[in-house]
N, C-alpha and C positions, 0 to 999 in steps of 0.2 A: 310343217316346216316352222311356222310361227310359234306353234306350241313348243317345239323342241328348242327354238331360240329363247323362248320365255323361260323354259326350265334351266337352260344354261345361265341366263342372266340371274335367275333366282339362286342357282348354285353359287355363282360368283358373289352375289350380294350376301348370301348366307355366309360364305367363306370370309368375306370382308368383315361382316358383323362379328363372326367368331374370332377373327384375328384381332379386331378392335377390343373385344372382350378380354382376350388373352393379354393384349398389351396393357389394358386397364388393370387387370389382376396383377400382372408382373409389376406395373408401375406402383400399385398400392403396396405390394410386398416389398419392393425396393425402398419405397418411401418410408414404410413402416420400419424396415430394417435400419434406415438412417436415423429415424426419429426416436425409436423406442429401444432401450438398452436390453441386453441379454440378462434378464433377471435370474436365470438359472445359476449364474456365477455368484450372485450376492451371498455373502456370508460363508463362502466356501474356500476363499484364498487365505493363506497365512503370510505373515510378514517374515522377513529374513531371520529375525531373532528366533521365532518359533521354529522355523525350518531348520535352524542350526541347533535345535535342542536346548536352547537357553530357557532359563526360568527368570521370573521377576527378581528372585533372590540373588541371581548372578549379575544383576545390573543395579547395584545400590547407588544412591547418591553420594557423591564425594564430599568429604568433610575437611579437606585441606584448605586452610584460610588464605589461599593465594591472592584473592582479590579483596581482602579485608580492608585495605587502605582506601578503597573506593568509598563512595557514599558517605563522605565526611568522616570516614574512619570509625563509624559507629560500631563496627563488628570487630575492631581490634580488641585484644584483651585489656582490661583496665590495668592501670599501673598498680604496683604493689600497695595495698592499703587503700586504694581509691575505690569509690563506688562505681557501679555500672552506670552507663548513661541513662538519663531519665526515659529515653525512648525504649530501652530494653526493659526497664522497670515497669513502664506502662503495660507492655505486652505480657510481662510476667504476671502482673495483676489480672489482666484479662483472661489469660489461659490457665492461671494457677500453676504455672511451671516455675522451676528454679531459674533465676536470671541466666546462669551459665547454660542451662538447657535451651533457653530461648536463643542465646547467642549462637550456639552450635547449630540449632535448627535453621537459623537465619543464614549462617554460612553455607549450609547445604543448599538452601534456597537460592542464595546468590550464585553459587556454582551452577546450579541448574539453569538459571537465567542467562548466565554468561556462556556456557559451553554445551549444554545438553541439546542434541539435535534429534534424538529419537529415531534414527535411521532415515531421516529425510534427505540424506545425501542421495539416496536412490531417486527421489522425485526431482531434485535439482539437476541431476544428470539427465533424466528424461527431458526436462525443460530445455537443457542445452542442445539436446539432439532433435528437438521438435519445434523450437522457436524461430524457425526459418533464418537461422544464422545470426540473429541479433543478440541473443542472450547467452552468456557463458561466464559463470562465476570464476572459472579457472583463469580466465583472462582478466576479469575484474580485479583479482588479487595480484596480478602481475605488474611488473615494471619494465616491460620490453621497450627498447628504444623506438619501436614503431608506434607506440601508443602515446596519446596526448596527456596521459596521466601516469602516475607511478607513486612510489613511496613518498617522494619529495613534495608532491602537491596533492596527495590523495584526499585530504580533508577539504582543501580549498576548491578542488575540482569535482570530486564525487560526493563530498559531504559525509564520507565514512571515516572511521577513526583508526589511525595507526595504533597497533598494539604496542605498549611499552616493551622494551627489551628487543625490538627488532630494528634492522637496518636495511637500507636499500641494497639490492643485489648489484654487484659489479660485473655480472655476466651470468650465463646459464648455470643453474645449480646442478652439479653432477650427482648430488644426493637425492634429487627430485626429478629425475628423468629429463634434465636440461631445461626445466621451466625457470622463468625469470621471476621467482617469488622471493619475498623478504627472507632475510637470514637472521637467526637469533644472535644477539650480541654475545660475544665471548665473555663479557663481564657479568652476565646474568646466569643464575642457576637454571637448570632444565625446567621446562614446564612440567609440573608434577602429574598432570593428567594424561601424559602420553605413555606412561609406563604400562606395557602390555601384561606384565605380571600382576599388577594391582587392578587394572581395568581391562581385562582381556577382550579383544575385539571379536567380531562376528565372522564365522566361517561355516558355510553350509557343507555338510559331509556329502561325499559322492553319492551315497545311496538315497539322499533326499533331493537330488537334482532332477529336473525334468529332462526329457529327451532334447538333446541339442544345447542344453544349458551348461554353463561352466561357472565355477567359482575358483578363480586363480589365486585367491588369497592363501598364502601358506604353501603354494605349490612351487616345485623346483622348475626353473626355466631351463631351456636347452642351453648347451654350452656357449654357443655364439651370442645368445641374448644375455646370458649371465655375464659374459666377458664385456659386452658393450655397455651394460648398465650395472656394473659391479657395485658401484657406490650407492645405487638406489635400491639395491636388493639386500636382503638379509641372508647372507651366506647362500646366495644363488636363488633365494625364494622371494616371491612377492610378499612383503610383510602383511600380517594380519592386523597388526596395530592395536590400538586402544578403542574401546567403545565411545570414547570422547574424541577420537581422532587426534590430530595434532594442530597446533596453531598455524594460521596462514600469514600472520602479520596484520590482519584486519580483524578488529574486534567483532566477535559474533559469527565469524566464518571459520569452519574447521575442515581439515583435510583428511580424507579417508582413502585407503587403497581401493581401486575399482575392481570388483570381482570379475568383470568381463575382460580385464586386461591380461589375456593369456599370451602364449608365445606368439601366435599369429598377429595379435594386436601389437605386441612389443616389436616385432620385426618391422611392422609398418610405421611405427611411431617416429615422427620427425619433429622435434620441438621447434626448430626454426620455421618450418613451413606452417606449423600450428599458428604462428603469429603473423605470417607474411603472405601465405599463398591461399587465395580464396578457393581455388579448385580443391585444395586439400582440406581446409578447415570447414568448408561448407558441405562436406560429405556427411550426410545424415548417419552414415554407418561408421563414422570415425569413433574409435574407442580411445578415450583419454586414460592416462594411467591413474588418475585420481578422480574421486567424486567430492564435491564440496557440500558440506552440511551447514545448515543455517540455524543458529540459536536465536532466541528472542532478542538478545543483546544487539544483533545487527541492526534492528530497526528501532531500538529503544534506548541504547546506551549512548551518551554523548558527553560533551564537556560539562563539568559542574558549573552551574550558574554562579556559585559563591566562591569557587576556586578554579577559575579557568586556567588552562596551560599558558605559560609564557610564550611558547612556540606551539602553534596549533598542530603542526605535523610531528611534534615530539612531546606528547603528553606523558605524564607519569600516572600511575594508578590513582593517587590522591586527587588528580585533576578530572577524574571521570565519575559519572554517576549513572546508575542503572535505570533511573526512573524518568528523566525529562523527555524521552522520545528523541528520535533522530531528526532534530529540527533542521539540519542542513543537508539532508539526504536528497540528491538530485536523481530522481527515478529515471529520467530519460537518458542520463549518462551511464547509469548502472545497468539498465536493461538493454542498452545498446553499447556493447563492449568497445566498438570501434568509433565511438563518438569523438568529435574534435570540433574546435571552434572554426568559424569562417576564416578562410585564408586570405581573402581580399574583401574590400568593402563591397557590399551589395551582392557578392557571389555566394549563394548558399553552400554550406558544407554538404558533403555527400549524403549524409543521413537525412538531411532536410527534404530530399526527394522521395523519401519513404514515408508513406502515410502512417505506418505503424509507429515510426519515430515521432511523428507529429502528435499521435495519440498520447504517447508517454510524455511528450513535451508539455501537455496541458497541466501536468502535475507540478505545482509550485514546490520549492524545496520543503522537505519535511512532510510530504503527503504521498499517499499511495492508494490506489483502488484495491482494497483487500478482497474484492470479488473478482479480481482479474482472472484467476484460474477457473473457478466454478462460476462462470460469467452469468450475470443476471441481465445482460443486454443493456447496461447503462454504464457510461464512463463517469465514475464517482470518485475522484481523488479526495481523500480525507486524511486529516492529520494523524501522524503516528501518536497514539495516545500517550500523554504524560500520566504517570501514576503518582498521585499526591493524596495525602491525608486519608489513607485507607481505613484507619480506625474510625474517623468521623463518618466516612461513607457507609461503613457497616452499621453505624448507629442510625443513619437515615433509613437503611433497608429495613430495619426492625420496625420502624414506624410507618413508612409509606411505600415500601417496596415489596409488599406481600403478593406472591404469585401462586397460581394453582398448577401443580404438575400432575400429569396423567401418563399412562403407558410408558413408552421408552424414555420420556422425560425424567421419570423416576429412577432411571439407571445412572443418573449423574451422581458422583460422589458428593457427600456433604461432610461438614466439619466433624460431626460425631462419629464418623467412620474411622477416626484416627485418634490414638491416645493423646497426642499433643494438643488437640483442639476439642477434647471432650467438653470443656467448659463452654464452648460455643454451640452446644446442642440446641438452644432455643431458636437458632436460625432455620431449623427444618423440623417439621412434624411428620414423621413417617406414617402416622395413622391417617392423616388427612391429605398429605401431599402438598401442604402449604409451605412455601419457602420464602425467606426474606432475602431478596436479591438486589445487588447493585446493578446499575445499567451502564456498562462500559462502552458498548457500541453506540455510535451516534444516534441511531434510531431506537435505542433501548431494547434491541432484540434479545440480547443475552440475558435471560430471565429465569435461570434455573439454579441460581446460587453461585457464589464466588468461585468455588473450585471447578465447577462445570465450565464457567467462562474461561478460566485459565487453560483447562484441558483442551477445549475446542480450538484454541489458537494453534496448538501443535498440529492438529489435523490440517488446519488451514495453511500451514507452511510445509506440509508434505509427509507428516508421520502417517504410517500405514497407507501409503499411496497405492499399495497393491489392491486394496479395497476401495479407497476413496475415488480413484480414477475410473472405476466401473460405473459410477453414478452420474456421470456427465461427460461431455466431450470437452476436454481442457482447452481453455483460451478462446476458442471460436464458437462453442455452443452448437446449437442445431440438434441436440438430443434432449429428450425429456429428462429433467433432473429428478432424482429420487433420493430419499434420505440415507445417509450413512448411519447405521444403527450402532449405538453404544454397545449393545449386547454382542454384536459381531466382533467389535474391537476387543471386548473383554475376552472373548473366546479364542480369537485367532491372532492377536497382536501382543507379543510380549513387550514390545516397545511402548504400547499404550498402557499396559499394566504398570510398567516401570514409571511412566509419566504420572499416572494417577497416584502412585505411591510417594511421589516426590513433591507434587504441587502444594501439599499442605505446608511443606517447608518453605516453598516460594511465597505462600501467603504470609507466613511469619516474617520472612525477609522484608516484605513490603510493609507489614504492620510496623516493623521497627524503623526502616530507613526512609520510607516515602513521606517525609515531612516537608513542610513548606521551605522553600529557599527564599529568604527575605533579603531585600536590597540592603538593609542595614548591616547584614552580615557579610556582604561581598566587598572586595577591595575597593575602597573609595566610595562605597555606597552610602555610608553615613553622611559624608560630606555633600553628596548629591541631595540627600533628603533635607539637609539643613537649609537649602535654598528656598524651601516652601515655608512661608510664615505659619505659625500655629493656628491663627484664626482662619487661614485659607484651608488648612487641613480639616479643621472642625466643620467648616462650611461644607466641605466635601463629604464628610461623614453623614451629614443631614441629607445631602442630595442622594447619596448611595442608599440610605435607608428608605427614602421615599420613592426612588426611581428604579433601583436595581435589585434590592434585597429580596423581593418577592420570588425571584428565580435564582438569585446568586448568593444565598446564605443558607447554611444548614442550621443556623440558629435563628429561630423566629418565635414571636409571641404565640401563646396558646390561642387558637381561633375562638372567636365568639360563637357559642353553641348555636345561636340562631341561624348561622350560615350553613350548618350541617357538614362542615369540612371533616373528612376522614371519619364520618359517623354513619351508622346504618349501612346502606348498600355501598357506601364509600369507605368503609372501615379498611385500614391498612393501605390506603391510597386509592382504592376503588378501581383497580385495573380490571379490564374485562369489557363486555359489551356495553356496560353502563358508564364507561370511563368519561365520556364527554360531559355527562351531567356532573360527575364528580369534579372534573377539572373546572367547569363553570362555577361550581360552588367555591372552590379554592380561589379562583381568579376574582370573583366578586368580593371575597373577604380581603384579598391582597390589594385590591384597588380602593378599599374603604379608608376613610379618614382614621378610623379606629386602629386599623393595622398600621398605617403609616406613622401615627403618633407613637404607638407602642414600639414599633420597630426603631424609630428614631431614638427613643429613650434607651433601648437595648444597646444600640451602637454607641451612643455617647457615654452611657454609664459604664459600658464594658471597656472602652478605651482599647489599648493594645490587646487585652485579654479577649476581646470580642473576636479577634482574628485567630487566636491560638486554638488549634484543633477545629477550626471552622472549614468545612469542605468548600465553602463559597459557591455552592450549587444546591439545588433541592433534589436533583435526579428525577424529578417528576417529568413525565413526557408532556411536551408542550405541543399543542395542535399546530400544524403547518399553516393554517389560515391565519393564525394569530401572529406567528413569527414572520411570515412573508419571505423567508429565505428560499434559495434554490430548492426545488421540490425533490430532486432526484435522490438525495441521501435519505430523505424521509420515506420514500416509497421503495427502498431496497427490498428485495423479495427472497433472498436466500434463507431466511428464517421462517417463511410461511409454512403452513401445514403441507406436508408431502414434499417439501423442498430439501435441499442438501443438509441444512442445519435444523431440521424438524425436531430432532431429539434434544436440541440445546435451546429451544424456546418454549415458553410455557403455554398452557391452554389459554390463560388470560391474555397473553400477548396476541395469540392467534385469533382472538375474538374481539379485538379492539374495534370500535366503530370507525367509520370513515371520517376524515376531517371535513371542514367546509371547503367549498370551491376556492381556487386561487386563480390569479391572473398571470399568464406567461406571455412571452413576446416572440414574434416571428423573427428568425435570424436574418432575414433580408429586409423585409418591410419595416420591422420593428413594431408592427401592429399588435395590440393586445388580443389575447385569445384566452377563453376560459379553460380551466383544467380541473377535473374532479377525479381524485384518486379513489381507489377502493380502500376498504378498511382491512380487517383480518390481520392486523399488524402494521399496515402502512399508515403513513400520515402524521408521524410525530417525531420530534427531536428532543433529546434530553438536554438541559442547559449545560453549557460548558462550565467547568470549574474556573474560578478566577484566582486560584492559589498560584502564587509566584507569577502573577500576570506581567510584571515588569520584564520577565525573562522569556516569555513564551510567544511574543509576536513573531509573525503576522497572526491575524485573527480570522474568525469565522471557521466553520468546521473544515473548510478546504484551504485555509491559509490565503484566501483571496483578498483580504482587506489588509492593506499595508505591505503586500508583497511588492518589492521594488524590482519590477521585471526588467528594467533597462539600466541597472546600475553597472558601472564599468567593472570589468574583470570577473563577472559572475555569469551573465547570461549572454550567450553568443548568438542566439537565434531569436529573431524578433518578429512578432506577428505584424501583419500589415497595419499601417497606421500608427505604429508606436513611435516613441521619441526618436528624433534623428539628431545627428550632429554631435552626439556625446562621445566622450573618449572611452572607448571600450578596450580594455586590455585583453590579451589573448595568450594562449600557451604556445609552446614551440611546435614547429612542423613535425608531425609524427612520422612522416615518410611512410614507407612500407606500402601495404596493399591499399589502405584507405587513400593514401596520397596518390597512388597510381590511378585509382578511380577518379579522384578529384582532377587529375591532369587532363581528363577527357573534356573538361571545360576548356575549350581553346581560348587563346587570347582574344580572338575576334568575338567569340560568343560571350566572353566575360565583359568585353567592352559594350556589346549590344545590350547585355543584361543591365549594366550600370546606367546606360544612357536612356533606356526605355522607361516609360512610366506605365504602371499597371492600371488597367481599368478596374482593378480591385474587385470587390464583391459586386459584380454585375452593375457597373456604372459608377460606383463611388471611388474616387481617386484615392490610391493608397500607394505611396512609394516605399521601397524597401529600406529598412533601417540601416543606418551607416554603422560600419564596424571597422575598427582600426586594422591595419595590415597584420598579417600573421607572421610576427617577427620576434616575439619575445621568447625567452628561454622557458622550458617547461617548469622550472623551479620557481618562476616568478610570474607576476602579472603586471600589465601596463598600468598607466594612469598616474605615474609620478609619485607613487607612495610605496612604502615597504609593506608587503603583505604578510599576514600570518603571525603577527606578534601581538601580545597583550602586555601592557596597555597598547592600544592601537594608535598608529600615527594617522589613521583616518577613521574617526568615530562614526562617520556617516555610512561606512561600509556595512550593509545589513547582513552580510554573510560571515561575520566574525563573531566568536563567542565572548569577546571581551565585555566587561561590565558596561563601559561607556557606549559600545555599539548596541548592546541589548537595550539600554535605556533610550537611546536615540530612536531605535526602531519601535520600541514601546510607544514613545511619544507620537510618532507619525501615525502608527497603526491605530492607537486608541482614539485619536482625533477623528480618523476616518470611520471608526465604528460608531462614535457618537454623532457625527455629522456626515450622513451619506453623500452629501453633495461633494465631499472631498475624495470620494472613491473614484477609482479608475473607471472610465466610461468607454463603451464601444463607439467608434466613430465611423462605422461603415453602414449601419442600418439607415434606411430612408427616414424613419422617424426615431427620435431619441429613445433609448432604453435605459433602465435604471442601473446599469452596471456594464461589465464587459462580457464578451462571449469568446470561448476558446476558438481560435482560428488558426489556420495553417500559416506558417511563416514563409512559405515558398511553394511553388507548384510541386505536387507530390502524387505518388501513385501507390496503389496496393500492389506490393511486390512479393512474389514467392520465388526464390532461386530454384533452378531446375532440380537440384538434389533433394529439395524439400517438398516437391510435388508428391502427393500420395501415390504409393506404389501402384494401385489399380489403374491410375490414370496415365502413368508414365509410358506405357506401351502405345497409348493413343495420342501422345502429344504432337506427333507429326501431323496426323489427320486433323486434330483440333486446331493446330496453327493454320492449316489451310482453310478450315471452316470459320474460325473466329480469330483472325490475326490480330484483332484489337484487344484480345484478352490473353492469348497464349503466344509466347515468343518463339522465334525460330529455334532457340536453344532448348525449348521445352519448359521454360518457367512461365509464371503468370505475371502479367503487368496490366493492371486496370487503371485508367486515368488518361491524362493527369487532372487532378482536382486543382483548380486555380489557387493562387495565393489569396489568403483571406477567406477560404472556404470554412464554413462553420463545422468544426470537427464532430461535435456531438450530433449533428443532423444525420451523420452516417453511423457513428459509434453507438447511438441509442436505438438503432433499428431493432424492433422486437421480432426476432426470428420465430420464436414459439410463444404461445400464450402461457401464463402462469397456471399453476395447478388449481386455483380457484376460478379460472376462466376455462370451463371445460369444452367450449365450442371450437375444437380444433379446425373443423371444416370452414367455419366462417373466417377464422384467422387466415387459413391458407388461401381462401378466396380473396381476402384483402391484399395479401401479398401478390396474388396473381394479377389483380387489377392494376397494381403499380408496376408489375414486371415490364410491360411494353415500354413505358416511359423510361425506366432505368436502363433497360437493354439498349434502347435507342440512344440514350445519352452516352453510355459507355462505348457503343459502336462509333458514334461521331467523335468522341474524344480520341479514339484511335490507338490507345496504348502507346502513345509517344512518350516513353519513359526513360530514355537514355539521358545521361547528364547533359549532353549537348542539346537534345530536344527540349529538356526542361529549361535550359537557358535561352532558348530561341524566343524572341519577342512575338513572332507570329504564332508559335504554338501556345504561348501564354494567352495571347489575345483570343485565339480560337477556343481555348478552354473556357475562358470567361463567357464567350458567346454561347457555347453549347449548354453550359450549366444554366445560364439565364433563359435561353430560348426554349429549352426542352421542359422546363418546369421541374427539373430534377430535385431541387431542394424542397419544393412543395410536396412532391411524392414522398420524399424521405420523412418530412415532418408528419405526414399522414400515417407513416409506419412507426413513428417514434414511441417507445415505451415511456419516455419522459421528455416531452416537448418543451422543457424549461431550459433555456440555453444561457440565460444571464446568471452568472455564477456568484456574484458578490453583492446581491441585493438583499433587502430585508433587514430585520432587527433595527427598526427605526425608533426605538424607545427613547433615544436621546434627542430627537429632533426638536422637541418643545423647550429644551433647556436654554436658558439665557447664556450668554458668553461667560458671565461670572460663575454660573453654576457649572459649566463645562470645565473651566479652569480649576475650580475647587475639586470637582470629582476626580479629575486626572491626578491632582496632587495626592488625594487619598488612595486611589487605586495603586499608585506607585509603591505603597507600603504593604501591599498584599504579599 
């Protein structure tokens, strides 16, 4: 009997062990399926242009000089008998081309910059369908009455540029399926790039479609659909259009017919509900009639510093330039289409309760984390690069920018591949794989030559998304990243081939037009400069030569040979595993009296000529431990070996040695912590160019120094502890769905919210910033001044492009760069920290609306709500939180979900995540998912959230998981600290002339 019982127990035990093994195996298989991509699809997918049977020859670059009045008019034809501008003659000499050939190539390059999207409308439509209801470019270009922005305040609110020749809509547009998009002025000729006969659009034939796939472009709609949308169709057919799309009224965004908009989608289309009904527009299966494509101009074209528009919402083409970067671009407002200001003092706007909005709100105007899509698990807002003095920068590359290319890196196009730039063949030696490369990215990762750097950007904004999206999980990560191979793009993407064929023209465009914008050439600029006595300016020249020129001048004296600069193993700049030794040689020379004496002579003797053609940077990679700036940008990882941009970074970049250790600060205690990054590409920042410095403030690579976060009429959401009692202007009540959601804040809840004081970040008192009532018209801003005109009636407004505003912001920002004690400081940490930390402006939750929950989970949301009601809502959405006001955003945003490719110990990393799991799960369970607007306004909920985060050690757990535990964003670059007051004033006077 006992023996039989023993056997039964053994059978049961064996069965349990077997079941456990099965569960372990299943778990490993599931986990592996989640983490590792399906590599069998790599290199097998084609883009829409190839599937449509198009060739690169069928997608030529346009030569119409439509935008020639931009960029100081350098590309306009010279008057009869007049010479070509010297900028064109310079490039003609460099390339050995005829000046007219240079002008025509530059026009094609300008057109590419302004309107070429390379099929990325497919990607941005994907983003609209998957970005959990927050992002929709079709709404960003709209002026619907329910929105807080439109044509009449688009620049002032979103920071994007109204396209000349467009007007605000006065109602739904019957020619565009009822959308409220800008209309072309009847006084203007047609956009030349919309002509489908000249630039025929893409249409995939039926025999090339996959099962269940449609391409409605060019297809005849059923009679009832054709009748309903007659004015939007082309003789009853959905237009195929042009491969340049059509203008949207917003510079850099183009409109394309959506191939998925078939008869069924058309029957369901309701343009009014698209703007006003969350149940309708939050449907992940909603098919829009158009896809929006993005050209480089969207993030890089802005008001000309030397010829700003008289009315910022009504620029002409002569008022715009393609190279300054979108300095006024508000990412949080663009990436959250239903953004709006606060409607009452102290009452957060609806989006402030969404942690994703808080993440985007960390981006100061003019910045964006370009690793947002192929995430590297760090929140890294960085400036939209201005493109200046490309000729001088290429000269630097030949001397100190030599990189070694191997394998797929050699698939990048080089100048000698094109007849127009054969004269630039010395930039690449195909026999050795050595290339002279500029460093455009902040960490100097783009190291394969100038054309490769330009081409990569198109992939990063969605070109060939069919392949690109196979190599990572967009936006959220959690899948091992693998490289997109140039060879696959060459084989399978006609849009890529067409891009490669045109970027040489874009390079010529920038060689001609990307010249310094000097204050002396701007309206009123010369008068401003005369206020500085000549002896003060000369003193400033000496200070610059001795203090700044080592990193911020491309003109430098020849090094003393005894220092070994750029010699021996350091020839060509010395990048590679020995780079730190090479840097130390250069730095020793740059700090020597001999260098400073010769540099001073060069600056003084050169006078104004010293600045002409000076890139005002060395492009040398500076070690993080010397700079002392925020570490996160320096340790970006998308260019590492085996990562997404592997083919676009050099072997020498991938073998850089680690920098020295740096000190970071805890986001609650403020205590110092040591941090040592790996090398292999990490740990360096190339110096910013000081060209046109007077016009490019704020400063630092993330625009954190000089950013006026609490200026009236511009920033409506304020982090805990910021300035109070100021007069903040706001826009009109947008009404609609967003307003309906906001109305859930009851009057009583709002009163409680305003009267309560927050315990802030775990004990540190922090009251909510005061905002004026939501009472102004959308077309204006409060504060008692007329907005949007140049010259400005308020020169202190940092968000206007007028000359006087730029100079005022320059003055405030450069003083803070030179004197770190003037920079904004965090007032929440227990111990002082050397700058500020990105923090939430209100209680907020991680929110996923029900329709955006992944399909495999939807069938289980009822069960999940019963099991984890603190995470899954009754409606089937996800709501985690609330995180309290003042929560350090990057403590969560920088969580390293997966190790980098040079950190192979996946098991150890998963174990680290597992150890932190109980703490985080306990914290989320206790927070309770109290995420409705009324709950977020409840003082008891807010106080409870503070207590939970403090008592569970949630932030300590997140810091332990952080890929970049450096949370102070505006520290470092302290090279001006030792200067006297007189030296500082003199230096500022000289820098103003750059």
